Each structure stands twice: as C-alpha cells, then as structure tokens.
N, CA and C atoms as an extended XYZ file, in Angstrom:
282
Properties=species:S:1:pos:R:3:atomname:S:1:resname:S:1:resid:I:1 pbc="F F F"
N        69.080     -112.533      114.636 N   MET     1
C        69.678     -111.620      113.671 CA  MET     1
C        70.117     -112.238      112.398 C   MET     1
N        70.163     -111.559      111.177 N   ILE     2
C        70.707     -112.524      110.154 CA  ILE     2
C        71.906     -111.204      110.104 C   ILE     2
N        72.983     -111.375      109.327 N   TRP     3
C        73.956     -111.421      109.225 CA  TRP     3
C        74.374     -110.803      107.501 C   TRP     3
N        74.287     -110.184      107.528 N   GLU     4
C        75.099     -110.880      105.340 CA  GLU     4
C        75.897     -109.952      105.073 C   GLU     4
N        76.448     -110.223      103.798 N   ALA     5
C        77.491     -110.000      102.954 CA  ALA     5
C        77.361     -110.077      101.416 C   ALA     5
N        77.490     -108.954      100.650 N   PHE     6
C        77.701     -108.867       99.216 CA  PHE     6
C        78.113     -108.220       98.801 C   PHE     6
N        77.952     -108.375       98.055 N   ASN     7
C        79.255     -107.150       96.430 CA  ASN     7
C        78.291     -106.929       95.087 C   ASN     7
N        78.899     -106.856       94.364 N   HIS     8
C        78.128     -106.298       92.928 CA  HIS     8
C        77.678     -107.493       92.068 C   HIS     8
N        78.004     -108.548       92.634 N   ASP     9
C        77.565     -110.288       91.991 CA  ASP     9
C        76.462     -110.862       93.228 C   ASP     9
N        76.075     -110.059       93.973 N   GLY    10
C        74.854     -110.345       94.556 CA  GLY    10
C        75.229     -110.581       96.282 C   GLY    10
N        74.464     -111.700       96.728 N   PHE    11
C        74.842     -112.003       98.045 CA  PHE    11
C        75.947     -113.174       97.842 C   PHE    11
N        76.832     -112.555       98.942 N   ARG    12
C        78.218     -113.887       99.371 CA  ARG    12
C        77.937     -114.661      100.523 C   ARG    12
N        77.054     -114.001      101.384 N   ASP    13
C        76.983     -114.705      102.584 CA  ASP    13
C        75.907     -114.295      103.508 C   ASP    13
N        75.387     -114.909      104.189 N   LEU    14
C        74.399     -114.976      105.205 CA  LEU    14
C        74.782     -115.904      106.596 C   LEU    14
N        74.448     -115.629      107.660 N   GLN    15
C        74.680     -115.618      108.609 CA  GLN    15
C        73.665     -115.526      109.675 C   GLN    15
N        72.814     -116.836      110.481 N   ARG    16
C        72.286     -116.513      111.247 CA  ARG    16
C        72.653     -116.417      112.479 C   ARG    16
N        71.953     -115.086      113.398 N   ILE    17
C        73.129     -114.939      114.605 CA  ILE    17
C        72.383     -115.156      116.134 C   ILE    17
N        71.948     -116.149      116.669 N   SER    18
C        71.039     -116.436      118.121 CA  SER    18
C        71.766     -115.329      119.322 C   SER    18
N        70.785     -114.971      119.576 N   GLY    19
C        71.416     -114.090      121.252 CA  GLY    19
C        72.179     -112.506      120.965 C   GLY    19
N        73.614     -112.112      121.559 N   ARG    20
C        73.651     -111.282      121.053 CA  ARG    20
C        75.186     -111.321      121.133 C   ARG    20
N        75.397     -110.478      120.318 N   MET    21
C        77.235     -111.074      120.133 CA  MET    21
C        78.038     -110.432      120.851 C   MET    21
N        79.022     -109.958      121.397 N   ASN    22
C        80.012     -109.281      122.062 CA  ASN    22
C        81.116     -109.022      120.878 C   ASN    22
N        82.579     -108.333      121.215 N   SER    23
C        83.204     -107.916      120.174 CA  SER    23
C        84.090     -109.201      119.948 C   SER    23
N        84.486     -110.040      120.721 N   THR    24
C        85.184     -111.120      119.940 CA  THR    24
C        84.433     -112.089      118.974 C   THR    24
N        83.019     -112.350      119.355 N   GLN    25
C        82.875     -113.091      118.453 CA  GLN    25
C        82.188     -112.748      117.350 C   GLN    25
N        82.136     -111.268      117.402 N   TYR    26
C        81.656     -111.198      115.968 CA  TYR    26
C        83.232     -110.630      115.297 C   TYR    26
N        84.289     -110.463      116.042 N   GLN    27
C        85.452     -110.010      114.799 CA  GLN    27
C        85.539     -111.798      114.300 C   GLN    27
N        85.366     -112.489      115.218 N   ALA    28
C        85.552     -113.893      114.546 CA  ALA    28
C        84.647     -114.567      113.771 C   ALA    28
N        83.447     -113.923      113.868 N   MET    29
C        82.183     -114.179      112.375 CA  MET    29
C        83.234     -113.416      111.459 C   MET    29
N        83.476     -112.183      111.805 N   LEU    30
C        83.948     -111.516      110.606 CA  LEU    30
C        85.345     -111.951      109.573 C   LEU    30
N        85.832     -112.674      110.578 N   TYR    31
C        87.173     -113.121      109.910 CA  TYR    31
C        86.757     -114.196      109.251 C   TYR    31
N        86.071     -115.313      110.142 N   ASP    32
C        85.385     -116.402      108.925 CA  ASP    32
C        84.923     -116.293      107.817 C   ASP    32
N        83.793     -115.118      107.849 N   HIS    33
C        82.611     -114.917      106.775 CA  HIS    33
C        83.127     -113.607      106.085 C   HIS    33
N        84.266     -113.448      106.395 N   LEU    34
C        84.216     -112.023      105.368 CA  LEU    34
C        85.695     -111.498      105.021 C   LEU    34
N        86.683     -112.041      105.666 N   ILE    35
C        88.330     -112.093      105.411 CA  ILE    35
C        88.384     -113.687      104.755 C   ILE    35
N        88.253     -114.063      105.249 N   LEU    36
C        88.599     -115.446      104.621 CA  LEU    36
C        87.251     -116.003      103.528 C   LEU    36
N        85.990     -115.324      103.541 N   PHE    37
C        85.668     -115.273      102.272 CA  PHE    37
C        85.836     -115.019      101.225 C   PHE    37
N        85.977     -113.366      101.127 N   GLY    38
C        86.076     -112.704      100.153 CA  GLY    38
C        86.638     -111.414      100.088 C   GLY    38
N        87.184     -110.831      101.161 N   LEU    39
C        87.643     -109.502      101.606 CA  LEU    39
C        89.300     -109.604      100.915 C   LEU    39
N        90.186     -110.860      100.956 N   GLN    40
C        91.286     -110.907      100.647 CA  GLN    40
C        91.418     -110.778       99.438 C   GLN    40
N        90.523     -111.313       98.409 N   THR    41
C        90.311     -111.489       97.277 CA  THR    41
C        90.712     -110.233       96.697 C   THR    41
N        90.059     -108.916       96.997 N   ASP    42
C        90.628     -107.707       96.584 CA  ASP    42
C        90.159     -106.680       97.801 C   ASP    42
N        90.773     -106.887       98.641 N   ALA    43
C        90.461     -106.073       99.781 CA  ALA    43
C        90.015     -104.238       99.659 C   ALA    43
N        91.404     -103.755       98.637 N   ALA    44
C        91.716     -102.433       98.086 CA  ALA    44
C        90.314     -101.870       97.610 C   ALA    44
N        89.315     -102.449       97.069 N   ASN    45
C        88.343     -102.232       96.577 CA  ASN    45
C        87.297     -102.157       97.419 C   ASN    45
N        87.220     -102.990       98.678 N   CYS    46
C        85.992     -103.375       99.411 CA  CYS    46
C        85.820     -102.150      100.242 C   CYS    46
N        84.768     -101.511      100.693 N   ILE    47
C        84.039     -100.862      101.571 CA  ILE    47
C        82.868     -101.670      102.124 C   ILE    47
N        83.536     -101.586      103.832 N   PHE    48
C        82.434     -102.465      104.526 CA  PHE    48
C        81.609     -101.623      105.194 C   PHE    48
N        80.238     -102.099      105.257 N   LEU    49
C        79.197     -100.574      105.693 CA  LEU    49
C        78.584     -101.617      107.094 C   LEU    49
N        78.175     -101.165      107.976 N   GLN    50
C        77.603     -101.795      109.280 CA  GLN    50
C        77.182     -100.620      109.948 C   GLN    50
N        75.810     -101.100      110.996 N   GLU    51
C        75.311     -100.139      111.720 CA  GLU    51
C        75.930      -99.875      112.912 C   GLU    51
N        75.656      -99.096      113.985 N   ASN    52
C        76.304      -98.925      115.271 CA  ASN    52
C        75.751      -99.592      116.257 C   ASN    52
N        76.206     -100.974      116.687 N   ALA    53
C        75.917     -101.945      117.265 CA  ALA    53
C        77.081     -101.882      118.050 C   ALA    53
N        76.393     -102.183      119.424 N   SER    54
C        77.977     -101.961      120.417 CA  SER    54
C        79.359     -102.878      120.053 C   SER    54
N        79.183     -103.946      119.474 N   CYS    55
C        80.140     -104.628      119.018 CA  CYS    55
C        81.002     -104.517      117.681 C   CYS    55
N        80.272     -103.688      116.798 N   HIS    56
C        80.358     -103.240      115.868 CA  HIS    56
C        81.661     -102.137      116.319 C   HIS    56
N        81.017     -101.181      116.829 N   VAL    57
C        81.960     -100.097      116.954 CA  VAL    57
C        83.011      -99.587      118.558 C   VAL    57
N        83.070     -100.960      118.813 N   SER    58
C        83.910     -101.202      120.123 CA  SER    58
C        85.335     -100.788      119.875 C   SER    58
N        86.211     -100.691      120.837 N   LYS    59
C        87.326     -100.203      120.405 CA  LYS    59
C        87.889     -101.434      119.946 C   LYS    59
N        88.110     -102.440      120.763 N   PRO    60
C        88.649     -104.081      120.128 CA  PRO    60
C        88.700     -104.101      118.432 C   PRO    60
N        86.939     -103.837      118.446 N   THR    61
C        86.708     -104.289      117.047 CA  THR    61
C        87.343     -103.083      116.006 C   THR    61
N        87.178     -101.920      116.190 N   LEU    62
C        87.955     -100.586      115.645 CA  LEU    62
C        89.117     -101.387      115.192 C   LEU    62
N        90.440     -101.401      116.575 N   ASP    63
C        91.468     -101.732      116.189 CA  ASP    63
C        91.409     -102.759      115.501 C   ASP    63
N        90.455     -103.760      115.395 N   TRP    64
C        90.712     -105.422      114.773 CA  TRP    64
C        90.520     -104.793      113.073 C   TRP    64
N        90.016     -103.814      112.610 N   PHE    65
C        89.594     -103.365      111.518 CA  PHE    65
C        90.846     -103.139      111.098 C   PHE    65
N        91.618     -102.048      111.551 N   ARG    66
C        92.942     -101.522      111.226 CA  ARG    66
C        93.927     -102.750      111.034 C   ARG    66
N        94.167     -103.571      112.255 N   LYS    67
C        94.797     -104.370      111.912 CA  LYS    67
C        94.669     -105.315      110.370 C   LYS    67
N        93.491     -106.057      110.145 N   GLU    68
C        93.381     -106.784      109.192 CA  GLU    68
C        92.484     -105.590      107.648 C   GLU    68
N        92.886     -104.344      107.939 N   LYS    69
C        93.146     -103.416      106.619 CA  LYS    69
C        91.488     -103.612      106.314 C   LYS    69
N        90.763     -103.549      106.824 N   VAL    70
C        89.122     -103.117      106.551 CA  VAL    70
C        88.669     -101.924      106.815 C   VAL    70
N        88.341     -101.377      105.029 N   ASN    71
C        87.417      -99.999      104.880 CA  ASN    71
C        86.391      -99.939      105.419 C   ASN    71
N        86.323      -99.868      106.333 N   ALA    72
C        84.818      -99.235      106.954 CA  ALA    72
C        83.820      -98.094      106.778 C   ALA    72
N        83.052      -97.897      106.174 N   LEU    73
C        82.221      -96.748      106.531 CA  LEU    73
C        82.021      -96.369      107.057 C   LEU    73
N        81.887      -94.872      107.715 N   PRO    74
C        81.424      -94.394      108.830 CA  PRO    74
C        79.944      -94.038      108.593 C   PRO    74
N        79.580      -94.634      109.798 N   TRP    75
C        77.942      -94.747      109.639 CA  TRP    75
C        77.669      -93.848      110.886 C   TRP    75
N        76.786      -92.540      110.848 N   PRO    76
C        76.564      -91.771      112.044 CA  PRO    76
C        75.092      -92.446      112.952 C   PRO    76
N        75.485      -92.403      113.787 N   SER    77
C        74.482      -93.067      114.784 CA  SER    77
C        72.953      -92.886      114.743 C   SER    77
N        72.528      -91.825      113.936 N   ARG    78
C        71.464      -91.462      113.423 CA  ARG    78
C        71.032      -91.569      112.072 C   ARG    78
N        71.826      -92.142      111.279 N   ARG    79
C        71.694      -92.421      109.914 CA  ARG    79
C        70.444      -93.001      109.570 C   ARG    79
N        69.810      -92.668      108.803 N   PRO    80
C        68.587      -93.705      108.185 CA  PRO    80
C        69.023      -94.864      107.323 C   PRO    80
N        68.383      -96.107      107.696 N   ASP    81
C        69.013      -97.753      107.041 CA  ASP    81
C        68.959      -97.602      105.819 C   ASP    81
N        69.703      -98.469      105.139 N   LEU    82
C        69.723      -98.354      103.618 CA  LEU    82
C        68.597      -99.830      102.861 C   LEU    82
N        67.823     -100.258      104.183 N   ASN    83
C        67.630     -101.378      104.237 CA  ASN    83
C        67.976     -102.326      103.158 C   ASN    83
N        69.153     -103.045      103.634 N   SER    84
C        69.322     -104.050      102.694 CA  SER    84
C        69.379     -105.618      103.336 C   SER    84
N        68.193     -105.486      104.255 N   MET    85
C        67.449     -106.200      104.861 CA  MET    85
C        66.156     -106.738      104.076 C   MET    85
N        65.403     -105.736      103.121 N   LYS    86
C        64.717     -106.249      102.479 CA  LYS    86
C        65.108     -107.076      101.491 C   LYS    86
N        66.291     -106.636      100.798 N   LYS    87
C        66.960     -107.425      100.151 CA  LYS    87
C        67.566     -109.134      100.286 C   LYS    87
N        67.754     -109.182      101.931 N   THR    88
C        68.282     -110.277      102.787 CA  THR    88
C        66.896     -111.245      102.500 C   THR    88
N        65.875     -110.759      103.044 N   LEU    89
C        64.593     -111.477      103.381 CA  LEU    89
C        63.865     -111.947      101.686 C   LEU    89
N        64.301     -111.229      100.583 N   GLU    90
C        63.683     -111.704       99.350 CA  GLU    90
C        64.731     -112.924       99.422 C   GLU    90
N        65.756     -112.998       99.767 N   HIS    91
C        66.471     -113.909       99.134 CA  HIS    91
C        66.415     -114.543       99.690 C   HIS    91
N        66.103     -114.840      100.876 N   ILE    92
C        65.894     -116.173      102.170 CA  ILE    92
C        64.519     -116.351      101.566 C   ILE    92
N        63.530     -116.143      101.456 N   MET    93
C        62.526     -116.468      100.833 CA  MET    93
C        62.279     -116.821       99.385 C   MET    93
N        62.873     -116.985       98.872 N   SER    94
C        63.010     -117.191       97.391 CA  SER    94
C        63.773     -118.850       97.640 C   SER    94
C-alpha cells in the first residue's frame, strides 16, 4: 500500500506500507509525515482526505484528529474514489 500527501505545490510525501496498519501505527505515521512534515505550517487551511479503512475511522484516530486539530473531510463509505493513486503511480514511475 502507498500513503501519499500532496498539496497545491504537488507531492509532499510518499510512504510505502507493508501489511496491515492499526490505529496506533496510523497515528504515528500521520504525526511523522503529516503533522511534522507540513500541516504545522498552515493547518487552518488544510483539509485532510482519507478513505474509510478501519484505522482511519477508529475512535482513537478520530480523537487524535480532534486533539491535533486535523480538519478531515467526511468521506461516506460508498463514495467513489477521487483517483489520487493514478497521480501517485505516475510520480513513482517518472
């Protein structure tokens, strides 16, 4: 699996993840690669998008979002993919 972060300037971070990820691991990765990496510079203007994997929507993760003031876009479980992965793969292959 690949986790990506991008903004109006383009790609900010790519992380390859092997195996399953639990809520604690997900929060640690977000802290290292989202909070420290860039959200602290302009958190008020950032909107975080994620799918509904169990580690993304667990109560501990949602509590962590509130504590860290991460503005997460609600994502209904049956919503179509925005296909950000296509751009990710293009970036990896280039």
